[in-house]
DOKE-354879 format. One record per residue (C-alpha): x negated, z negated, y; residue in three letters. Coordinates in nm, 2 decimals. Each point is the difference from the previous one (the first is absolute). Example, Ala and Ser with C-alpha at 12.3 -4.5 7.8 and 13.67 -1.06 7.14 Angstrom:
// residues 2
<torse><x>-1.23</x><z>-0.78</z><y>-0.45</y><resn>ALA</resn></torse>
<torse><x>-0.14</x><z>0.07</z><y>0.34</y><resn>SER</resn></torse>
***
This chain:
// residues 73
<torse><x>-11.02</x><z>-7.46</z><y>10.61</y><resn>MET</resn></torse>
<torse><x>-0.02</x><z>-0.35</z><y>0.16</y><resn>TRP</resn></torse>
<torse><x>0.37</x><z>-0.01</z><y>0.10</y><resn>VAL</resn></torse>
<torse><x>0.11</x><z>0.04</z><y>-0.36</y><resn>GLU</resn></torse>
<torse><x>-0.24</x><z>-0.27</z><y>-0.11</y><resn>SER</resn></torse>
<torse><x>0.11</x><z>-0.24</z><y>0.27</y><resn>LEU</resn></torse>
<torse><x>0.36</x><z>0.05</z><y>-0.08</y><resn>ALA</resn></torse>
<torse><x>-0.06</x><z>-0.06</z><y>-0.37</y><resn>GLY</resn></torse>
<torse><x>-0.20</x><z>-0.32</z><y>0.08</y><resn>ILE</resn></torse>
<torse><x>0.28</x><z>-0.12</z><y>0.23</y><resn>THR</resn></torse>
<torse><x>0.26</x><z>0.06</z><y>-0.27</y><resn>PHE</resn></torse>
<torse><x>-0.20</x><z>-0.18</z><y>-0.26</y><resn>ALA</resn></torse>
<torse><x>-0.10</x><z>-0.28</z><y>0.24</y><resn>GLY</resn></torse>
<torse><x>0.36</x><z>-0.07</z><y>0.08</y><resn>ILE</resn></torse>
<torse><x>0.08</x><z>-0.01</z><y>-0.37</y><resn>GLY</resn></torse>
<torse><x>-0.28</x><z>-0.24</z><y>-0.07</y><resn>ILE</resn></torse>
<torse><x>0.10</x><z>-0.23</z><y>0.28</y><resn>VAL</resn></torse>
<torse><x>0.35</x><z>0.00</z><y>-0.13</y><resn>GLY</resn></torse>
<torse><x>-0.14</x><z>-0.08</z><y>-0.35</y><resn>LEU</resn></torse>
<torse><x>-0.20</x><z>-0.29</z><y>0.14</y><resn>ILE</resn></torse>
<torse><x>0.28</x><z>-0.15</z><y>0.21</y><resn>TYR</resn></torse>
<torse><x>0.31</x><z>0.07</z><y>-0.21</y><resn>SER</resn></torse>
<torse><x>-0.12</x><z>0.07</z><y>-0.36</y><resn>GLN</resn></torse>
<torse><x>0.13</x><z>0.36</z><y>0.01</y><resn>SER</resn></torse>
<torse><x>-0.17</x><z>0.33</z><y>0.11</y><resn>PHE</resn></torse>
<torse><x>0.14</x><z>0.13</z><y>0.33</y><resn>LEU</resn></torse>
<torse><x>0.21</x><z>-0.31</z><y>0.05</y><resn>GLU</resn></torse>
<torse><x>0.10</x><z>-0.07</z><y>0.36</y><resn>ASN</resn></torse>
<torse><x>-0.22</x><z>-0.27</z><y>0.16</y><resn>PHE</resn></torse>
<torse><x>0.10</x><z>0.06</z><y>0.36</y><resn>LEU</resn></torse>
<torse><x>0.30</x><z>-0.18</z><y>0.16</y><resn>PRO</resn></torse>
<torse><x>0.32</x><z>0.20</z><y>-0.02</y><resn>VAL</resn></torse>
<torse><x>0.19</x><z>0.03</z><y>0.32</y><resn>GLY</resn></torse>
<torse><x>0.37</x><z>0.02</z><y>0.08</y><resn>SER</resn></torse>
<torse><x>0.22</x><z>0.30</z><y>-0.08</y><resn>LEU</resn></torse>
<torse><x>-0.05</x><z>0.30</z><y>0.24</y><resn>ASN</resn></torse>
<torse><x>-0.31</x><z>-0.15</z><y>0.16</y><resn>ALA</resn></torse>
<torse><x>-0.29</x><z>0.23</z><y>0.06</y><resn>LEU</resn></torse>
<torse><x>-0.26</x><z>-0.19</z><y>-0.21</y><resn>PHE</resn></torse>
<torse><x>0.22</x><z>-0.13</z><y>-0.28</y><resn>SER</resn></torse>
<torse><x>-0.13</x><z>0.19</z><y>-0.30</y><resn>GLY</resn></torse>
<torse><x>-0.29</x><z>-0.21</z><y>-0.10</y><resn>GLY</resn></torse>
<torse><x>-0.27</x><z>0.21</z><y>-0.17</y><resn>VAL</resn></torse>
<torse><x>0.22</x><z>0.30</z><y>-0.07</y><resn>ILE</resn></torse>
<torse><x>-0.08</x><z>0.19</z><y>0.32</y><resn>PRO</resn></torse>
<torse><x>-0.37</x><z>-0.06</z><y>-0.04</y><resn>ILE</resn></torse>
<torse><x>0.01</x><z>0.13</z><y>-0.36</y><resn>ILE</resn></torse>
<torse><x>0.20</x><z>0.31</z><y>0.11</y><resn>TYR</resn></torse>
<torse><x>-0.25</x><z>0.08</z><y>0.27</y><resn>ILE</resn></torse>
<torse><x>-0.29</x><z>-0.03</z><y>-0.24</y><resn>ALA</resn></torse>
<torse><x>0.17</x><z>0.22</z><y>-0.25</y><resn>VAL</resn></torse>
<torse><x>0.09</x><z>0.26</z><y>0.27</y><resn>GLY</resn></torse>
<torse><x>-0.36</x><z>0.02</z><y>0.11</y><resn>PHE</resn></torse>
<torse><x>-0.12</x><z>0.03</z><y>-0.35</y><resn>LYS</resn></torse>
<torse><x>0.24</x><z>0.29</z><y>-0.08</y><resn>VAL</resn></torse>
<torse><x>-0.08</x><z>0.17</z><y>0.33</y><resn>ALA</resn></torse>
<torse><x>-0.37</x><z>-0.02</z><y>-0.06</y><resn>ALA</resn></torse>
<torse><x>0.03</x><z>0.13</z><y>-0.35</y><resn>GLU</resn></torse>
<torse><x>0.22</x><z>0.29</z><y>0.11</y><resn>LEU</resn></torse>
<torse><x>-0.25</x><z>0.09</z><y>0.27</y><resn>THR</resn></torse>
<torse><x>-0.27</x><z>0.01</z><y>-0.26</y><resn>GLY</resn></torse>
<torse><x>0.20</x><z>0.22</z><y>-0.23</y><resn>VAL</resn></torse>
<torse><x>0.07</x><z>0.24</z><y>0.29</y><resn>LEU</resn></torse>
<torse><x>-0.36</x><z>0.00</z><y>0.10</y><resn>GLU</resn></torse>
<torse><x>-0.10</x><z>0.09</z><y>-0.35</y><resn>THR</resn></torse>
<torse><x>0.25</x><z>0.28</z><y>-0.02</y><resn>LEU</resn></torse>
<torse><x>-0.11</x><z>0.15</z><y>0.33</y><resn>LEU</resn></torse>
<torse><x>-0.36</x><z>-0.01</z><y>-0.11</y><resn>ASN</resn></torse>
<torse><x>0.08</x><z>0.18</z><y>-0.32</y><resn>ILE</resn></torse>
<torse><x>0.19</x><z>0.27</z><y>0.20</y><resn>LYS</resn></torse>
<torse><x>-0.31</x><z>0.05</z><y>0.23</y><resn>ASP</resn></torse>
<torse><x>-0.24</x><z>0.04</z><y>-0.30</y><resn>LYS</resn></torse>
<torse><x>0.21</x><z>0.25</z><y>-0.19</y><resn>GLY</resn></torse>
***
């Protein structure tokens, strides 16, 4: 499924960019805003969105497999 692949590539890509800029995998490389500001989390919201899409795509694949097994048997 292309959504799962894109989410995994996004997660790994953010990790590699953090590794290049900060010498640590998944290190924050975006500016951190002030407390209680909407865009103040750096790369954390992007990472969470990518992980959420990856989990949702995998769960969809599992459910699709289970439904196909039920239809065959």
